[in-house]
N, C-alpha and C positions, 0 to 999 in steps of 0.2 A: 504494500500500500504506500501511497506517496507521503513524503514529509509534508506536514500541514502548511499550506500556503506557499509551498516551494515550487510546485510544478508550473503554475501560471507565471511566476517570476522568472523561472529558468527557461521557459519556452521561448522567450525573446532573445536568449543568448546562445541558442543552438545553431547548428548548421544543417543544410539540406544537401543530400547527394542522391544520385540515381541508384536504383536498386542494382544496376549492373555492377556497381562497385563492390557488391557483396557476393558476386558470382563465385561459386566454389567454397563459400564460407558455411560454417555451421552456427546457427543462431540459437542461443538458449532463450526460451520464452517463459516469462513469469506467468503461469496460467491464470492466477487470480486477477492480475493486472489486465491480461488480455481479455478475459470475460467482462471485467468491470468496464473497460473501454467500450465494448460492444453493447453492454446493457445501457450505457448512458450516452453513447454517441448519437448525434441528431439524425444520422442516416439509418442506423440499425436499431435505435431504441424503439420499443413498442410501448407507448405511454399507458395503455389500458391493461398491460400485463399484471400489474400489481393488484388490479381490481378483479382479475379473472383467475389468477393462480396458474400453475403449470409452467411448462417450458415455453420459451419464445417460439413463435411459428416460423420466423424467417431466419433464425440464427444458424441453423444447420446449413442452409444453402450458402449463407455468407461465409461461414468458416471453410466449407469445402471449396468455394471459389478462391478464397485467399490462399489456402494451402496449395491448390493447383497452380496459382500464379507464381508462388514462391518456387515450386518445383520447376516450372517452365523457365524461371530466371536462374536456375542452377543453384538455388539456396536450400540447404538442409536445415531442419529444425529439431530441437529437443524441448519439449514442454516440461516444466517442473512445477509440481503442485505443492501447496502447503501441506504439512503433515500434522503431527501432534502439536498441541498448544504448549507454549512456554509458560511454566508456572500456572497461575490462576488469573487469566486476563479479566479485566474489568470492563463492563460495557460503557459506551459513551452515552451517558444518560441525557446530556443536553441534545445531542444529535437525534437520539431516539424520540425525545419529546417533541422536537421540531417536526420530525417526519410524521409522528402520530397526529399532531395538530393539522398538518398539511393534508393528511389523508382524510381526516374528519371533515375538513372544509370541502374537499373534493366530493365526498358523498353528499354533503349538503347541496352543492351545486347540481349534482345528478338528480337528487330528489326534487329539487326546484325546477328541473328541466332547463337549466341554463347551459344549453349545449355548447355555446361558444367558449365557456370557461372550463368545462369538464375535463377535456383532454389535457390542457395545460396544467390544471390542478393536480390530476393524477400523475402527470409527468414529473412535477416538482416534488411529489410526496416521497420519492425514493424509488429504489429498485430492488430486485432480488439479490441476495448475497451470492457472490461468485461460488462459494462452496456448495451451494445447492445445485449447481450445474456441473460439478466436477465429473460425475459419471457420464453425463450427457456429452461433454466434450471428449472424454476419454474414449467413448465408443466411436465417435467420429474419427479420432486420431488412429485408433486401431484399424478401422476400415480403410483409412487413407495410407496406412503403412508409415505413420509418423511416430517416432519414438517419444516416450514420456516416462517420467518417474515421479514418485511422491517423495519429497524430502523427509528426513526424520522429524524435523520441526519446521522452521521457516524455509520457504523456497529461496529467499534472497541470498542467505549465506551459502546455500547449496550451489546456486548459480555462480557465486563469486569463486567458490572452490573449483568448479568445472572449468572456469576460464583461467584462473591463476595457477591451479595445481597441475593436473594432467593435461591441461589445455585441450579438453575435448570439444569445447566451443570457442568460437573466435570473437563473438560479440554477444551482448545481452540486451534483449528487449524487455523493459520492465519499469517499475516505479522508481522514484527518486530515493527511496530508502536503501537502494543498493549502494549508494555512496557511503552509508554507514559501515559497509564491509570492505572498504578500500577498493571498490571497483572504480576504475579510472574513467571509463566512458560508457554511456548508456544510450541505447536507441530508445527514443521517446515516442516515435510514431513510425508505423509501417503502412504506406499507402500503396496497395497493389493496383488501384485504379489509375492513379497518376504516376505510378512506377517510380516513387522516390521514398526516401526515409529521412527522418530527422534524428539528430544525435547531439549529445552535449557531453563535455568533459567535466570531471570533478575540479580540475585545476582552473578552468574558466570560471566556474561558479565561485570558487574560493577567491580568485583574483578580483572578481566583481564585488565581493563582499569585503572590500578594503584589504585585500591580500591576507586573508586568514591563513594560518599555518594548517597543516593536515589535521593536527590534534584539535586546534581551535574550531576548524570547520566541522569536524565530527561532533564536538560538544554542542556547537550552536545548532546544528541540524537536529540533534537529540532533544534539545530544549524546545525546538519549534513544535514537536509533537509527531509521533509516528505510531505504528502498531505496537511498539515496545514500551512507550512511555507517553503519558499525557502531556499536553502542552504546558509549559511553565506558565502558571496562572497570570502573572503580571503582563505577559506577552499578549494575552487575550484582551487587554485594555486598549490595544492598538489596532484598529480604531474602536471597535465595538465588541463587547463581550459576546461570545458565542458565534462570532463571524470569523471569516478568514483572517489569519494572522498577517499583519503588515510587516513584510520582511525588513524594510528599512528602519521602521520604528523599533522592532525587536533587536536589530543589530546595534542601534544606538544605545539601547539599554544594556546589551551584552558588552559593548565597548566601555560603558561607564564603570563596569566592574572589572576592568583590566583584562577583558576577554578571558575571564576565568569562570567556568560554570559553577564551581564550588563557592567561589567568592560571591557570585550573583545570588545563589540560593541563600547564603548566609546573610546577605544584605537585606533580604526580604523575609527573614525568619519570623518576624512578628506579623507578617501578613497572614490573616486568618486562613485564606485559601491554601497558602503554601504550608502552613502549620498543620491543617487538617489532613492534607494529603501525605504528610511526612515526605515532602517532595525530595529533599536532599538524600534521604535514605533510598528512595526509589531510583533516583538518578544514579547513585553508586551501584546499586544492584543491576540496573539495566546496562551500565557501562561494562560490568564484568560479563554479563550474558552475551553482549555483542562481541567483546574481545575474545571470548572463548566459545563462540557459537558452535553448535553441533552439526556435523555433516556426515554423509556416508561417502567413503572414499571408493576408488575404482575397484578395490578388492572386496567391497561390501562391509568393511569395518566401520562402525559408527562411533564417533567420539569427537572431542573438541579439535579445532584446527591446530592448536598448539598444545598438545597433551602434556608436554614436559613442564609447562608453566601454569597449567590449569589448576585452580584450587581444588582441594580434596572434597570440599562440600558443595561442589557445583550442582549436585542433584537437588540441593535445597532451593536453588534459584530456578532451575529448569524443570525439574520433576524427576521422579524415580526412574532409574534406568530399566529398560526392558531387555529381554534376550535378543542377541544379534539376529537370530532367525526370524523373530517377530518383526523387527525393523525391515528385514528383507521382504517379508510378505506385505508389509505396509507400502514399501517402495514400489511394489508391482501392482498395487491396487487391489490385492486380495482382501485386505481388511482395512476398513475405514478408521478414522481416528477416534470415533465416539467412545467405544468400549475401552480401548487402551487409555484414553484420557481419564475416564472414570476411575480406572484402577490406579493410575499413577497419582492423580490428584486427590483421590478419596472422596470426590464429590460428583454428583450428577446435577449440573445446573439446569433447571427447567425454566426456559425463557418464554416470552410472549413475542413471537415474530411479528414484524411489521405487517399490518393488514389483518391480524388475527384479533377477533373480538374477545375481550376479557370476560368470558361467561362462566357460569357455574359448571356447565357441562364440560367446557374445555379444561377448567382447573381440575375437576375430578379425573378426567381422562389422563392428562399428562402427569399429574402428581401422584395418583393412586392406582387407577385402573391398569395402566401400562407397566406398573412396577413388576408384576410377575414375569413379563417378557424380558424386561431389562435384567431381572435377577437371573433368568436362565442364561442370558448372554454373558453376564459377569461370571457366573459359576463355571460355565463351560470353558471360557478362556482361562480363568484362574486355575482350573483343574490341570492345565497343561503347562503352568508356569511354576516358579519357585514358591515354596511354602509361604514366604512373606506375603505374596498376593492372595493366597488361599485363606488367610485369616483376617483380612482387612474388614473394617466396617466402612461402608460407603454411604455418605450422607446425601440425601435428596434435598436440593436447595431450590424451592420454587421462587419465582420472581416476586411473589406477593407475600412471602414469609421467609425472610432470610434466617430466622432463628428456628426453622422447622426441625422437629425431632425425628422426622422420617428417616429411617436407616435400613440399609440392606447389610446384614451381618453375614459375611461369607463363611465365617468360622463355624457357625451353627447349622449350615446347610449341607445336605448330603451331596455327593458327587453327581453332577449331571452327566458327565462323560460316561460313567459306568452304565447308565440306563440305555444308551444308544449304541454301545460298542458292538452289539450283535449285528448291526447293519454293515455288511461287508460283501456286497454282491458284485461279482464279475460280470463281464458282458455276456458270457454264456450262461449265466445263472439268473438273468432277469427275464421274467419274474418267477419262474417255476421252481428253481432249485436254489437252496440257500447254502450250498457248499462254499466254504471260504476260499478266497483268492488273495494271496499276499504278494506284493502290495497292489493296490489298485493303480492302473497305469494310464489307461486311455481317458481322454476328456469326458467321453460319454459315461464311463463307469463312475468317475469321480462325481460328476454332476448328479447322476442318478442316486448315488449313495447320500450325497448332501441333501437331496430332496426328501428321501425316505427318513433320514434322521430328523430333519426339520419338521416333517409332518408328524412324527412321533412326539417331538417336543411340544408341538402345538395341540396334541390330543386328538389327531385324526386317525392315528394308528396306535395300537397298544404294543406292549413289550413282546407279545407273541406274534407280532406282525400282522394282526388282524384289524380290519376297519372297526373303529368305534362308531357310536351313534352319529357323531358329527362327521366322521369319515364317510358314512353312508349318505348323509345329506350332501356333502361335497361331491361325492361321486355322481349322485343323481343330478345335481346342478350342472356339472361339467359335461355329463353325457348328453345334455340337451343342446349343447352349443355346436355350431359349425366352426371348423378350424379357421376359416378364411377371415373372420373378423377379429381374431386374437383377443377374445374376451375372457380367457381363463383367469388371468391375473385380477382384473376388476371383480370377477365373480368370487374369487377366493377372498379378496379384501372385504367384499360385502358380507360374506359369512363371518369373517373375523369381527367385523363391526357389529353384526347381529349378536355375537357371543359377548361382546364387550358392552352391549346395551346402548349403543349410540346410533344404530340405524333403525329409525322408527318414524312415526308421523307426529311425534310430540312437538309442541311449540317451544323449542329449545332456545330460540333467539327472538323472543317476543318484542324486544324494544328496538329492533332494527327493520329496515324496509327490505323489499325484494322478494317477499313471499307471494303465493297465489292471491289474486285480488278479486276474482269473480266466482260466482256460483255460491251454493250453500256452504255453511261451515264444514259439512261433511265432505263436500266435493273439494274444498280447499285442502283438507287433510289428505284426501286421496292424491290430489295433484302434488302436494308436498312430498309424499312418500315416493311416488314414481320419479319425481325430479331429483330427489336425493340419491336414489339408486342410479339414475342416469349420470349423476355427477361423479360416479366412480369410473365412468368411461371417459373417453376423450373425443372431443369434436373433431371431425375430419375437416381440415381447413387448409386453404392455400398458404403458400410460403410468403405471407404478408401479415403485418400487424392486425390484430383483431379490431373490428369495428362493428358494434352491435349492442343489444341490450346487456345490462349488467344486473347482478343480484347480490346485495350485501348478505342476504340470508344464505344463499348457496355458497358464497365465498367463505362464510363462517363454517359451514358444513365441510367445505374443502379443507379447512384447517384441521378438522378432526381426522379426515382421511389421511392427510399428510403426516400427522403424528403417528397414526397406526402403521402406515407404510414404512416410515423411517425406523420404527422399532423392529418391524419384521425384517427389514434389510440388515440392520445391525446383527440380528440373531442369525440369519442365514450366512452372513459373512463369517461369523464366529464359528459356525458349524464347519465351513470349508477350512478355515485356518486351523481348527482343532484337528481335523482329519490329517492335515499336513504336519502339524507339530508333533503328533503322536506317531508319525512314520507309517500310517496306514495307507498312504498314497505315495506314489513315486514322485520324488522331488528333483530328479535330474530331468528337467523339461524346459521347454522354451515357449510354452503357451500360457504363461501365468496370467497375463492381462485378459486373454480370451476366456480363461476359466471364470474370473471374477465378473466380467461383463456379460457372461451368459446366464448369470443368476437373475432371478426376478426382483421386482420392487425397485427398479431404477427409475422408471418413467413416472414423473409427477403429472397426474391428470390436471386439467383445468376444470372449471365448472361450466364451460361453454355448452356441453351436451345437456347438462341439467337445465341450463337457462333456455335452451332450444325447446326442450320438452315442456317446461313450465309455461313458456310463451305460447306454444301451440295449444296446450290444454286450457290455458287461461283465456284464449280467444273464443273457444267453442261456446261457452255459456252466453255469449253476446248474440249468437245466431238463433233463428227461430227453431230450427231442427238440428241441434248440435251433433246428433248421432247419425245423421244421414250421410251416405257415401259422397253425395255431391258437395255438401257443406264441408266435410272433412278435406276433400280434394281442394276446394277453394282456399281454405285456411292454410293448407300445406303450401299452396302456391304463393301465399303471402310471405312465406318464410324466406324466399329469395330476396325480398326487400329488407326483411329484418336482419338477415345474416348474409350480407353481400358477398363475403369472401369464403363462405363454407363451400365445400365441394358440391354437396347436394343436401338441401334441407330435408327433403323426404328421405333420402338415404341415411342421414344422421338419425332421424326418428326411428327408422327401421333397426339400426344398430342398438339404439337405446331400448327399444321394446324387446329385442332379443335378449339383451342383458337382463331386463326386467323378468322375462320368463324364467331364466335360469335362477335368479336370486329368489324369486317368488316360490319356485319349486323347492328350493332349500329351506326357505322360511316356513313353508307348510309341512316340512318333514323333519323338523328339528327334534332332538331328543326331548321327551316329554318334560314339560314344566320348566325347561331351562330358558326358554325364551317366551315370556308372556306376550299376549297380544297377537296371536296367530290369526284371529278373526279379522283384524284390520287388513291383513294381506289378502285374505279371501275376498273381502268386500271390495277392496281396491282393484283387485284383478277383474272382478265381474264388471265394475264400473268402467275400467279401461278397455275391456274387450269391445265395447260399443263405440269407442272413440279413437282407436288407433288407425 
């Protein structure tokens, strides 16, 4: 991420060259920075994405086009993604509050039908976090044959190492915080349309800041604010609190303290903001972290760049060390950072993402209901690690209760690993014979075994490898689907949400707009249930930003889906990692990334399909004969106007109703008494039959 206020200032001091100057070069690309630029650039930004959820519609095509242009120019790339968190990062409360207020204003404009202001308002409210698109981008890179790796911790020091150490890369495209790691030159912009790139040197910036020395420049940049340390509070008075830092005013303040960061902190020790943050102590800790940043070398060894001079208690600043093998799996994308972060930090931070309504149902889901799934993930991973991790107590820290006593005590829990070790099916043993095959070698074998173990952990298969009641419901639902629409994953998610008690027709978000507006109260509840099921799918849409109706109600429901999917993704990744850590699968292979990216729960659905269904069903009550075939055809024809860029409005409805059939079949055949309210599914289905 950029040094605060630095990029705009530095952009006028860079140089521009033709891409041909990079022919034959290998560029290391900071993945988070790359995604952030696309999410916020005026050409590629999709303003309504934050109100719709899901992945950008046009981003895949943009990325593929850029990668091909770089290949055509003779330029190779290596993308580096951020890995584990350093220590316990603190959220930027000021920025979060500003985005929340901006988003609230955008919804007010939408509810008031002030169309001219809606798009800009949503655009200014913020964008998705780059980390939420990591797997999305990695899948594109894998398909395009572009190398990538996940750094042990921050991507910036890993890129610095790749350039300065083994010189695997010739240049770096990334944010300005690369200068904190002694990178001399940084590419700030790659324009494959105009066939040029912009770059700037560290020395140019230091010289333009009244010839700061290397040490002074690093200290000053650190004080300006970065992902590693908050902005020095007195800098934020120049010119306005909470706004971008004025580089020149900050430099004058820095100069007044003799260009000495410690002296500057001491000079403002009586400032309440500096005192409350314990800023001097934080500055010193961050200085050590940056000086001894952790990287993975070309031999796969993980450690500080300067191990001989690194302090013995570096783990107190960065986090507990994990086994080398686990860092390797993280680097290949086999295992995401969430569960390892929980283990090393001893905390599960439960946040409220931008755009998510702070509702009772959301709080219960992410703070309590999903805890058993997280517990399974933690236990299964810790079962394969040092005993130190097997006896930890992990504290759950919700955003609304920092003193929460919720805890997962790993020491008192039985081994999860032992319950699923019987799944070891070779390619010739699926599914009839359970004879063991050691070790599992092919990708198909490994993925099949991961899925069986996952299904047992989630209660669809028992320890005797027989379907449970829920397994029978799942089988019935999946058997009703046609393979062409790829609805297996949303169907599974729907059943999981049924089990968790969050897929129903209840008025869970009564204080916000966007629900069904027409028909009787009963018809509205029917519409709401069908629309929520549809929201588990994904609207078929052209590669262009969304333009159409929105629904704050369904966006709120999307937040529940996202939370459940993320927890399931964490669990299935840990199942794969555990299979490898225990030596049950062949580890001499070159398809690591393909293994990970073949597992489910990557795709984040938008709520566009749910909005399409709600809009269609909400229009029918206005008609004299809402169930007649002619009226239904006329209303479906209107969909082309409502959703201009969808591939086929009628086709999207067909996909949604096919998903409904599968989920409804499961809901009506759940294990007795485990899911109350089966009648609403029966009644809704009868109502829908006359309207689809």
